[in-house]
Kinemage of the C-alpha trace (Angstrom):
@kinemage 1
@onewidth
@group {chain A} dominant
@subgroup {mainchain}
@vectorlist {calphas} color= white
{ca met a 1} P -4.197 -0.681 -14.675
{ca ala a 2} L -1.096 -3.025 -14.314
{ca glu a 3} L 0.796 -1.156 -17.228
{ca leu a 4} L 0.103 2.235 -15.545
{ca leu a 5} L 1.269 0.906 -12.164
{ca arg a 6} L 4.366 -0.627 -13.938
{ca ala a 7} L 5.163 2.790 -15.563
{ca lys a 8} L 4.602 4.637 -12.124
{ca phe a 9} L 7.119 2.473 -10.142
{ca thr a 10} L 9.690 2.381 -12.954
{ca gln a 11} L 9.564 6.343 -13.413
{ca his a 12} L 9.694 6.793 -9.601
{ca pro a 13} L 12.401 4.563 -8.026
{ca lys a 14} L 11.958 5.998 -4.605
{ca leu a 15} L 8.182 4.737 -4.700
{ca ala a 16} L 9.464 1.256 -6.004
{ca glu a 17} L 11.749 1.088 -2.795
{ca val a 18} L 8.647 1.846 -0.593
{ca leu a 19} L 6.544 -0.737 -2.283
{ca met a 20} L 9.417 -3.321 -2.066
{ca gly a 21} L 9.821 -2.448 1.572
{ca thr a 22} L 6.454 -3.907 2.331
{ca gly a 23} L 7.964 -7.275 1.951
{ca ala a 24} L 5.422 -10.066 1.502
{ca ala a 25} L 2.526 -8.245 3.452
{ca arg a 26} L -0.994 -8.219 1.896
{ca ile a 27} L -1.757 -4.899 0.621
{ca his a 28} L -5.160 -3.405 1.081
{ca tyr a 29} L -5.973 -0.494 -1.013
{ca ser a 30} L -8.281 1.925 0.496
{ca gly a 31} L -8.152 4.982 -1.478
{ca leu a 32} L -10.811 6.578 -3.413
{ca gly a 33} L -12.847 4.728 -6.160
{ca ser a 34} L -15.087 2.003 -6.764
{ca pro a 35} L -15.389 -1.286 -4.690
{ca tyr a 36} L -13.950 -3.169 -7.575
{ca trp a 37} L -10.636 -1.548 -7.016
{ca leu a 38} L -10.407 -0.951 -3.279
{ca thr a 39} L -11.012 -2.812 0.000
{ca ser a 40} L -14.340 -1.727 1.407
{ca gly a 41} L -14.945 -3.811 4.568
{ca ser a 42} L -16.019 -7.292 3.359
{ca thr a 43} L -17.418 -6.057 -0.041
{ca gly a 44} L -14.413 -4.697 -1.861
{ca arg a 45} L -12.505 -6.648 -4.301
{ca asn a 46} L -9.187 -4.770 -3.787
{ca trp a 47} L -7.895 -5.182 -7.419
{ca thr a 48} L -5.470 -2.235 -6.922
{ca gly a 49} L -3.945 -3.958 -3.825
{ca arg a 50} L -3.855 -7.278 -5.732
{ca leu a 51} L -1.993 -5.482 -8.663
{ca leu a 52} L 0.469 -3.677 -6.363
{ca glu a 53} L 1.395 -7.133 -4.960
{ca leu a 54} L 1.950 -8.347 -8.447
{ca ile a 55} L 4.121 -5.296 -9.342
{ca arg a 56} L 6.102 -5.585 -6.015
{ca ala a 57} L 6.859 -9.414 -6.943
{ca glu a 58} L 8.013 -8.273 -10.435
{ca leu a 59} L 10.232 -5.500 -8.919
{ca leu a 60} L 11.766 -8.006 -6.388
{ca ala a 61} L 12.332 -10.688 -9.128
{ca arg a 62} L 14.047 -8.018 -11.159
{ca arg a 63} L 16.148 -7.018 -8.281
{ca ala a 64} L 17.041 -10.729 -7.732
{ca gly a 65} L 18.322 -10.997 -11.274
{ca tyr a 66} L 15.366 -12.505 -12.800
{ca glu a 67} L 14.268 -10.891 -16.255
{ca ser a 68} L 10.503 -10.678 -16.289
{ca val a 69} L 8.644 -11.670 -19.438
{ca gly a 70} L 5.495 -9.613 -19.898
{ca gly a 71} L 6.118 -7.743 -16.738
{ca phe a 72} L 8.979 -5.181 -16.684
{ca gly a 73} L 10.753 -6.925 -19.493
{ca ala a 74} L 9.630 -7.510 -23.089
{ca gly a 75} L 7.118 -9.900 -23.555
{ca asp a 76} L 3.390 -10.960 -24.137
{ca gly a 77} L 1.966 -8.771 -21.333
{ca asp a 78} L 0.823 -11.131 -18.559
{ca gly a 79} L 3.900 -10.746 -16.360
{ca ala a 80} L 3.403 -14.410 -14.852
{ca arg a 81} L 6.606 -16.096 -16.260
{ca leu a 82} L 9.969 -15.518 -14.981
{ca his a 83} L 13.323 -16.685 -16.170
{ca ala a 84} L 17.034 -16.199 -15.190
């Protein structure tokens, strides 16, 4: 799912700008789907929202001049480590 979201925001820069425009706000995804992927009162796990926050952090780091290892750059796929 993270790779799909990365592709979406790479292919649609205007959407990436909207996502980055949310700043550091917590994202609560409430679209259609299972409670695993969305916020549903106190029962949803909100994994889509969490992944959107991760993608946003990667986009902001990239804009700041950091190359993401495993995120938007080449690497091992975990998107967790950044270097300048």
